All heavy atoms as an XYZ file, in Angstrom:
671
protein
N      92.018     30.774    220.407
C      90.769     31.032    221.094
C      91.042     31.602    222.471
O      92.045     31.252    223.111
C      89.980     29.732    221.242
C      88.626     29.827    221.846
S      87.535     30.856    220.881
C      86.388     31.392    222.062
N      90.209     32.507    222.938
C      90.409     33.196    224.183
C      90.201     32.216    225.353
O      89.212     31.452    225.328
C      89.446     34.346    224.331
N      91.078     32.266    226.343
C      90.973     31.382    227.483
C      90.571     32.081    228.728
O      89.776     31.600    229.528
C      92.307     30.624    227.707
C      92.571     29.621    226.595
O      91.706     28.954    226.137
N      93.832     29.546    226.202
N      91.111     33.287    228.945
C      90.844     33.990    230.184
C      89.485     34.682    230.110
O      89.026     35.047    229.016
C      91.906     35.027    230.483
O      91.868     36.050    229.465
C      93.310     34.405    230.529
N      88.833     34.893    231.229
C      87.545     35.584    231.255
C      87.639     36.992    230.640
O      86.732     37.464    229.915
C      87.164     35.674    232.713
C      87.896     34.540    233.367
C      89.183     34.393    232.570
N      88.752     37.681    230.937
C      88.932     39.038    230.372
C      89.055     39.015    228.858
O      88.492     39.905    228.184
C      90.189     39.711    230.984
C      90.395     41.138    230.533
C      89.254     42.069    230.926
O      88.612     41.886    231.939
N      89.012     43.050    230.124
N      89.759     38.039    228.330
C      89.876     37.941    226.851
C      88.540     37.662    226.230
O      88.206     38.216    225.154
C      90.877     36.864    226.522
N      87.725     36.839    226.859
C      86.386     36.539    226.333
C      85.520     37.804    226.380
O      84.766     38.111    225.442
C      85.727     35.444    227.147
C      86.365     34.058    226.951
C      85.777     32.999    227.845
C      86.554     31.717    227.630
N      86.097     30.659    228.528
N      85.641     38.572    227.435
C      84.891     39.822    227.583
C      85.333     40.817    226.487
O      84.487     41.491    225.921
C      85.157     40.405    228.977
C      84.425     41.702    229.237
C      84.729     42.170    230.639
C      84.136     43.548    230.885
N      84.489     44.034    232.236
N      86.621     40.900    226.230
C      87.125     41.805    225.182
C      86.566     41.417    223.798
O      86.240     42.287    223.007
C      88.646     41.790    225.116
C      89.337     42.369    226.328
C      89.071     43.827    226.527
N      89.708     44.591    225.475
C      89.835     45.905    225.472
N      89.395     46.598    226.486
N      90.405     46.530    224.477
N      86.444     40.131    223.541
C      85.861     39.690    222.244
C      84.428     40.165    222.134
O      84.039     40.691    221.068
C      85.985     38.183    222.113
C      87.436     37.773    221.886
C      85.124     37.654    220.956
C      87.667     36.279    221.964
N      83.657     39.988    223.195
C      82.268     40.464    223.201
C      82.207     41.955    223.001
O      81.415     42.483    222.191
C      81.558     40.098    224.518
C      81.312     38.652    224.719
C      80.332     38.374    225.843
N      80.704     39.029    227.112
C      81.415     38.462    228.049
N      81.938     37.277    227.875
N      81.652     39.144    229.177
N      83.031     42.701    223.722
C      83.055     44.171    223.624
C      83.454     44.627    222.233
O      82.834     45.528    221.681
C      84.018     44.707    224.681
C      84.082     46.245    224.700
C      85.205     46.662    225.605
N      85.482     48.036    225.487
C      86.238     48.552    224.472
N      86.716     47.771    223.537
N      86.464     49.845    224.454
N      84.483     43.980    221.679
C      84.971     44.360    220.337
C      83.885     44.154    219.285
O      83.758     44.933    218.366
C      86.232     43.584    219.992
C      87.404     44.020    220.803
O      87.398     45.076    221.400
N      88.437     43.215    220.810
N      83.121     43.084    219.434
C      82.048     42.841    218.503
C      80.973     43.911    218.560
O      80.493     44.386    217.541
C      81.399     41.442    218.728
C      82.305     40.285    218.349
O      83.246     40.539    217.568
O      82.044     39.155    218.825
N      80.629     44.289    219.781
C      79.623     45.374    219.956
C      80.126     46.676    219.365
O      79.415     47.401    218.677
C      79.306     45.561    221.444
C      78.356     44.554    222.014
C      77.739     45.005    223.338
N      78.743     45.298    224.342
C      79.189     44.397    225.235
N      78.732     43.167    225.210
N      80.093     44.722    226.148
N      81.379     47.017    219.654
C      81.951     48.292    219.197
C      82.060     48.295    217.682
O      81.840     49.333    217.055
C      83.347     48.528    219.811
C      83.347     48.749    221.303
C      82.341     49.776    221.797
N      82.444     51.086    221.145
C      81.590     52.063    221.281
N      80.571     51.941    222.094
N      81.739     53.178    220.646
N      82.421     47.131    217.097
C      82.557     47.077    215.629
C      81.213     47.367    214.968
O      81.152     48.044    213.939
C      83.091     45.695    215.205
N      80.149     46.848    215.549
C      78.835     47.104    214.976
C      78.451     48.584    215.108
O      77.944     49.201    214.126
C      77.818     46.239    215.751
C      76.436     46.201    215.133
C      75.520     45.235    215.852
O      76.011     44.272    216.462
O      74.287     45.484    215.800
N      78.759     49.168    216.239
C      78.376     50.615    216.427
C      79.219     51.497    215.538
O      78.711     52.391    214.871
C      78.608     50.990    217.905
C      77.569     50.296    218.783
C      78.550     52.479    218.125
C      77.878     50.306    220.275
N      80.584     51.217    215.478
C      81.428     52.017    214.637
C      81.126     51.855    213.167
O      81.195     52.822    212.391
C      82.902     51.649    214.918
C      83.355     52.107    216.273
O      82.726     52.975    216.895
N      84.426     51.525    216.755
N      80.751     50.634    212.744
C      80.368     50.399    211.345
C      79.146     51.233    211.000
O      79.104     51.773    209.881
N      78.202     51.245    211.895
C      76.970     52.084    211.656
C      77.315     53.563    211.524
O      76.745     54.287    210.696
C      75.971     51.828    212.735
N      78.237     53.959    212.385
C      78.653     55.389    212.376
C      79.326     55.768    211.073
O      79.019     56.834    210.460
C      79.549     55.672    213.578
C      79.830     57.129    213.807
C      80.513     57.327    215.117
N      79.491     57.372    216.186
C      79.549     56.606    217.278
N      80.537     55.782    217.495
N      78.635     56.724    218.205
N      80.231     54.906    210.599
C      80.925     55.211    209.312
C      79.915     55.149    208.149
O      79.989     56.014    207.239
C      82.085     54.171    209.110
C      82.660     54.286    207.717
C      83.114     54.361    210.122
N      79.014     54.225    208.229
C      77.984     54.143    207.152
C      77.123     55.400    207.119
O      76.803     55.909    206.036
C      77.099     52.927    207.431
O      76.074     52.841    206.490
N      76.798     55.923    208.287
C      75.997     57.168    208.375
C      76.797     58.327    207.744
O      76.211     59.144    206.988
C      75.704     57.449    209.835
C      74.842     58.626    210.095
C      74.553     58.685    211.621
N      74.108     60.006    212.020
C      72.873     60.479    211.875
N      71.903     59.686    211.381
N      72.538     61.700    212.276
N      78.083     58.397    208.018
C      78.908     59.455    207.441
C      78.924     59.340    205.941
O      78.770     60.321    205.191
C      80.333     59.414    208.044
C      80.310     59.801    209.528
C      81.279     60.343    207.231
C      81.596     59.533    210.225
N      79.121     58.133    205.427
C      79.124     57.880    203.982
C      77.802     58.314    203.321
O      77.815     58.890    202.226
C      79.370     56.410    203.650
C      80.800     55.991    203.782
C      81.046     54.696    203.068
N      82.243     54.033    203.581
C      82.244     52.956    204.281
N      81.116     52.284    204.584
N      83.373     52.430    204.730
N      76.687     58.084    204.026
C      75.349     58.459    203.508
C      75.292     59.948    203.321
O      74.808     60.475    202.298
C      74.244     57.944    204.387
O      74.354     56.528    204.525
C      72.885     58.334    203.908
N      75.740     60.700    204.345
C      75.737     62.166    204.250
C      76.607     62.673    203.139
O      76.236     63.593    202.415
C      76.179     62.784    205.613
C      75.084     62.799    206.628
C      75.128     61.963    207.735
C      73.998     63.682    206.534
C      74.137     62.005    208.685
C      73.013     63.723    207.484
C      73.066     62.903    208.574
N      77.784     62.054    202.946
C      78.697     62.462    201.850
C      77.993     62.206    200.527
O      78.093     63.024    199.599
C      80.008     61.695    201.976
C      80.876     61.946    200.725
C      80.801     62.129    203.233
N      77.314     61.072    200.382
C      76.617     60.749    199.109
C      75.516     61.763    198.845
O      75.270     62.104    197.655
C      76.017     59.344    199.173
C      77.060     58.253    199.054
C      76.447     56.892    199.191
C      77.533     55.833    199.244
N      76.971     54.498    199.571
N      74.882     62.293    199.896
C      73.856     63.328    199.664
C      74.459     64.586    199.092
O      73.857     65.199    198.205
C      73.133     63.647    200.979
C      72.217     62.518    201.455
C      71.647     62.744    202.850
O      71.929     63.784    203.491
N      70.840     61.820    203.295
N      75.680     64.950    199.584
C      76.333     66.149    199.029
C      76.694     65.861    197.567
O      76.514     66.723    196.742
C      77.617     66.450    199.836
C      78.371     67.613    199.256
C      77.258     66.780    201.282
N      77.267     64.698    197.316
C      77.676     64.396    195.938
C      76.461     64.347    194.976
O      76.587     64.748    193.821
C      78.478     63.118    195.934
C      79.845     63.263    196.568
C      80.626     62.008    196.679
O      80.071     60.910    196.507
O      81.833     62.117    196.932
N      75.345     63.858    195.469
C      74.173     63.842    194.635
C      73.699     65.258    194.328
O      73.273     65.557    193.167
C      73.028     63.030    195.332
N      73.750     66.142    195.302
C      73.375     67.532    195.087
C      74.343     68.167    194.107
O      73.928     69.005    193.274
C      73.333     68.271    196.412
N      75.596     67.845    194.212
C      76.597     68.413    193.293
C      76.328     67.928    191.870
O      76.432     68.715    190.894
C      78.025     67.989    193.727
C      78.585     68.721    194.952
C      79.832     68.051    195.419
C      78.856     70.177    194.637
N      75.975     66.667    191.742
C      75.740     66.094    190.398
C      74.500     66.744    189.784
O      74.486     66.928    188.543
C      75.533     64.589    190.512
N      73.505     67.072    190.591
C      72.304     67.701    190.046
C      72.516     69.178    189.739
O      71.724     69.810    189.048
C      71.139     67.551    191.008
O      71.351     68.318    192.156
N      73.599     69.747    190.356
C      73.865     71.150    190.105
C      73.108     72.145    190.992
O      73.087     73.341    190.709
N      72.427     71.608    192.009
C      71.617     72.429    192.898
C      72.508     72.988    194.044
O      72.820     72.241    194.986
C      70.473     71.602    193.437
C      69.480     72.432    194.249
O      69.746     73.663    194.469
O      68.463     71.884    194.708
N      72.897     74.231    193.956
C      73.829     74.780    194.969
C      73.197     74.910    196.365
O      73.838     74.574    197.346
C      74.348     76.166    194.518
C      75.363     76.699    195.498
C      76.191     77.827    194.966
C      77.239     78.237    195.990
N      78.284     79.006    195.449
N      71.953     75.305    196.423
C      71.267     75.433    197.703
C      71.157     74.091    198.430
O      71.421     73.983    199.631
C      69.879     76.039    197.527
N      70.814     73.071    197.675
C      70.726     71.728    198.268
C      72.111     71.220    198.688
O      72.241     70.587    199.735
C      70.089     70.757    197.256
C      69.753     69.407    197.820
C      69.103     68.506    196.784
O      68.838     68.915    195.652
N      68.831     67.258    197.187
N      73.143     71.526    197.879
C      74.486     71.088    198.202
C      74.996     71.786    199.477
O      75.616     71.137    200.318
C      75.425     71.370    197.029
N      74.680     73.075    199.643
C      75.116     73.820    200.824
C      74.408     73.261    202.075
O      75.019     73.138    203.129
C      74.822     75.312    200.653
C      75.796     75.958    199.693
C      75.473     77.433    199.405
O      74.303     77.862    199.689
O      76.326     78.155    198.901
N      73.119     72.963    201.936
C      72.406     72.372    203.049
C      72.991     71.000    203.446
O      73.164     70.680    204.614
C      70.943     72.200    202.716
N      73.347     70.207    202.439
C      73.919     68.870    202.683
C      75.321     69.001    203.321
O      75.638     68.203    204.196
C      73.975     68.095    201.383
N      76.109     69.977    202.896
C      77.463     70.128    203.432
C      77.391     70.553    204.919
O      78.227     70.170    205.710
C      78.336     71.078    202.607
C      79.818     70.913    202.889
C      78.027     72.502    202.799
C      80.476     69.865    202.102
N      76.359     71.357    205.245
C      76.174     71.742    206.650
C      75.799     70.556    207.535
O      76.058     70.581    208.724
C      75.125     72.838    206.775
C      75.668     74.218    206.452
C      74.706     75.319    206.920
N      73.418     75.310    206.207
C      73.181     75.890    205.021
N      74.140     76.556    204.428
N      71.979     75.806    204.503
N      75.196     69.511    206.925
C      74.876     68.308    207.685
C      76.078     67.378    207.824
O      76.226     66.722    208.856
C      73.744     67.561    207.015
C      72.381     68.164    207.176
C      71.347     67.290    206.503
C      69.965     67.867    206.583
N      68.978     67.061    205.869
N      76.900     67.309    206.806
C      78.006     66.377    206.796
C      79.158     66.783    207.708
O      79.817     65.926    208.297
C      78.482     66.056    205.337
C      79.441     67.110    204.830
C      79.182     64.720    205.288
N      79.375     68.091    207.826
C      80.521     68.532    208.643
C      80.453     68.089    210.100
O      81.413     67.497    210.590
C      80.654     70.082    208.548
C      81.253     70.512    207.251
C      81.348     72.022    207.091
O      80.478     72.754    207.646
N      82.319     72.493    206.389
N      79.341     68.344    210.832
C      79.334     67.913    212.226
C      79.358     66.401    212.336
O      79.888     65.843    213.307
C      78.022     68.513    212.785
C      77.226     68.928    211.589
C      78.159     69.149    210.460
N      78.762     65.720    211.390
C      78.775     64.239    211.405
C      80.184     63.682    211.304
O      80.554     62.761    212.010
C      77.856     63.710    210.338
C      77.424     62.298    210.534
C      76.545     62.118    211.783
O      75.719     62.944    212.058
O      76.748     61.094    212.469
N      80.944     64.263    210.408
C      82.356     63.845    210.249
C      83.160     64.161    211.517
O      83.971     63.306    211.979
C      82.989     64.505    209.038
C      82.745     63.798    207.785
S      84.071     64.073    206.626
C      83.416     63.260    205.195
N      82.975     65.361    212.058
C      83.733     65.687    213.271
C      83.322     64.816    214.456
O      84.149     64.488    215.315
C      83.499     67.192    213.607
C      84.230     68.107    212.668
S      85.987     67.766    212.619
C      86.272     67.571    210.897
N      82.068     64.397    214.477
C      81.655     63.457    215.516
C      82.372     62.093    215.337
O      82.739     61.457    216.297
C      80.115     63.266    215.441
C      79.496     62.759    216.699
C      77.973     62.853    216.668
N      77.511     64.236    216.605
C      76.740     64.704    215.635
N      76.309     63.943    214.655
N      76.378     65.986    215.642
N      82.514     61.694    214.057
C      83.275     60.488    213.792
C      84.722     60.570    214.230
O      85.295     59.594    214.732
N      85.282     61.781    214.077
C      86.677     61.994    214.555
C      86.721     61.892    216.047
O      87.605     61.230    216.641
C      87.187     63.402    214.081
C      88.490     63.743    214.765
C      87.353     63.423    212.566
N      85.760     62.540    216.733
C      85.749     62.502    218.206
C      85.541     61.089    218.733
O      86.142     60.748    219.769
C      84.604     63.385    218.727
N      84.816     60.270    218.021
C      84.547     58.885    218.433
C      85.698     57.957    218.008
O      85.699     56.766    218.393
C      83.220     58.366    217.906
C      82.044     59.160    218.351
C      81.775     58.962    219.838
C      80.513     59.642    220.294
N      80.233     59.456    221.709
N      86.601     58.442    217.181
C      87.747     57.629    216.772
C      87.537     56.688    215.620
O      88.314     55.762    215.443
N      86.460     56.877    214.817
C      86.239     55.994    213.705
C      86.912     56.506    212.398
O      87.134     55.656    211.520
C      84.731     55.741    213.482
C      84.144     54.972    214.624
C      83.969     56.991    213.182
N      87.182     57.762    212.312
C      87.970     58.264    211.187
C      89.034     59.245    211.709
O      88.838     59.841    212.746
C      87.075     58.967    210.105
C      86.269     60.091    210.678
C      86.249     57.993    209.389
C      85.524     60.911    209.612
N      90.110     59.350    210.960
C      91.229     60.179    211.353
C      90.878     61.647    211.124
O      90.147     61.989    210.174
C      92.470     59.797    210.568
C      93.749     60.374    211.140
N      94.197     61.615    210.834
C      94.625     59.857    212.056
C      95.309     61.846    211.515
N      95.606     60.776    212.245
N      91.426     62.527    211.981
C      91.134     63.936    211.905
C      91.524     64.548    210.554
O      90.741     65.298    209.932
C      91.930     64.663    213.002
C      91.729     66.168    213.035
C      92.483     66.795    214.182
C      93.977     66.671    213.984
N      94.752     67.478    214.923
N      92.698     64.174    210.047
C      93.145     64.733    208.762
C      92.304     64.207    207.583
O      92.062     64.954    206.618
C      94.632     64.397    208.524
C      95.534     65.102    209.468
O      95.113     65.928    210.283
N      96.817     64.764    209.453
N      91.837     62.970    207.687
C      90.989     62.423    206.637
C      89.667     63.208    206.565
O      89.236     63.581    205.500
C      90.685     60.947    206.926
O      91.927     60.230    206.995
C      89.808     60.339    205.859
N      89.090     63.445    207.727
C      87.833     64.194    207.775
C      88.026     65.598    207.231
O      87.231     66.113    206.446
C      87.301     64.215    209.180
N      89.110     66.282    207.670
C      89.364     67.649    207.200
C      89.573     67.683    205.696
O      89.090     68.574    205.026
C      90.615     68.171    207.912
O      90.361     68.307    209.286
N      90.296     66.728    205.199
C      90.539     66.651    203.732
C      89.248     66.492    202.947
O      88.996     67.177    201.996
C      91.498     65.497    203.376
C      91.880     65.406    201.940
C      92.794     64.258    201.656
N      92.084     62.981    201.839
C      92.394     62.071    202.723
N      93.378     62.253    203.626
N      91.715     60.951    202.805
N      88.412     65.590    203.410
C      87.149     65.292    202.739
C      86.228     66.522    202.779
O      85.616     66.882    201.782
C      86.488     64.078    203.312
C      87.149     62.759    202.953
C      86.469     61.594    203.604
C      87.192     60.287    203.355
N      86.858     59.703    202.082
N      86.124     67.140    203.928
C      85.287     68.347    204.063
C      85.791     69.459    203.168
O      85.023     70.164    202.502
C      85.206     68.779    205.542
C      84.412     67.771    206.370
C      84.597     70.149    205.665
C      84.422     67.987    207.838
N      87.094     69.614    203.157
C      87.706     70.672    202.355
C      87.403     70.461    200.865
O      87.018     71.389    200.142
C      89.227     70.678    202.554
O      89.870     71.549    201.687
N      87.558     69.247    200.433
C      87.320     68.967    198.983
C      85.844     69.110    198.612
O      85.532     69.640    197.569
C      87.838     67.570    198.650
C      89.348     67.483    198.646
C      89.800     66.063    198.356
N      91.281     66.020    198.402
C      92.006     64.871    198.275
N      91.395     63.752    198.098
N      93.320     64.936    198.343
N      84.956     68.709    199.503
C      83.521     68.852    199.209
C      83.137     70.295    199.219
O      82.395     70.754    198.363
C      82.716     68.085    200.269
C      82.637     66.561    200.153
C      81.932     65.936    201.315
C      81.984     66.157    198.859
N      83.672     71.056    200.178
C      83.353     72.489    200.260
C      83.852     73.227    199.018
O      83.146     74.123    198.478
C      83.992     73.127    201.538
O      83.583     72.359    202.673
C      83.633     74.559    201.684
N      85.047     72.849    198.549
C      85.547     73.493    197.319
C      84.672     73.203    196.134
O      84.420     74.061    195.287
C      86.973     72.942    197.093
C      87.803     73.800    196.140
C      89.124     73.221    195.783
C      89.937     72.779    196.990
N      91.293     72.238    196.573
N      84.154     71.978    196.055
C      83.287     71.599    194.949
C      81.956     72.331    195.027
O      81.385     72.747    193.997
C      83.069     70.108    194.886
C      84.275     69.334    194.379
C      84.172     67.856    194.549
N      83.040     67.313    193.774
C      82.556     66.095    193.941
N      83.072     65.264    194.829
N      81.559     65.669    193.203
N      81.423     72.523    196.200
C      80.161     73.257    196.411
C      80.345     74.744    196.011
O      79.528     75.305    195.308
C      79.651     73.154    197.842
C      78.476     74.084    198.097
C      79.213     71.706    198.114
N      81.477     75.293    196.435
C      81.754     76.712    196.112
C      81.915     76.908    194.595
O      81.566     77.982    194.084
C      83.002     77.179    196.857
N      82.429     75.882    193.953
C      82.663     75.999    192.470
C      81.381     75.971    191.663
O      81.392     76.322    190.495
C      83.604     74.868    192.010
N      80.248     75.579    192.274
C      78.989     75.540    191.541
C      78.590     76.961    191.096
O      77.960     77.131    190.093
C      77.875     74.940    192.408
C      77.794     73.435    192.479
C      76.691     72.981    193.390
C      77.627     72.828    191.105
N      78.971     77.950    191.880
C      78.697     79.337    191.537
C      77.237     79.667    191.562
O      76.519     80.184    190.915
């Protein structure tokens, strides 16, 4: 258990940040699911619109430090490739 005032403050801060970061990751996952749903339906226009929404959201997650840069790039690349393959 934390004894010093600073350690107690860090616990409070970490709890707040975990909640914010969890919400941010959840939001990113929701956008990715929208792209995958559009891909499953075969609607290219809807998939392209969804991919345009997910890219800045992922890069914002990278900037905030909740996901790694290479992870975001890999996911965007794979989704983009699948959207392009719809033809």
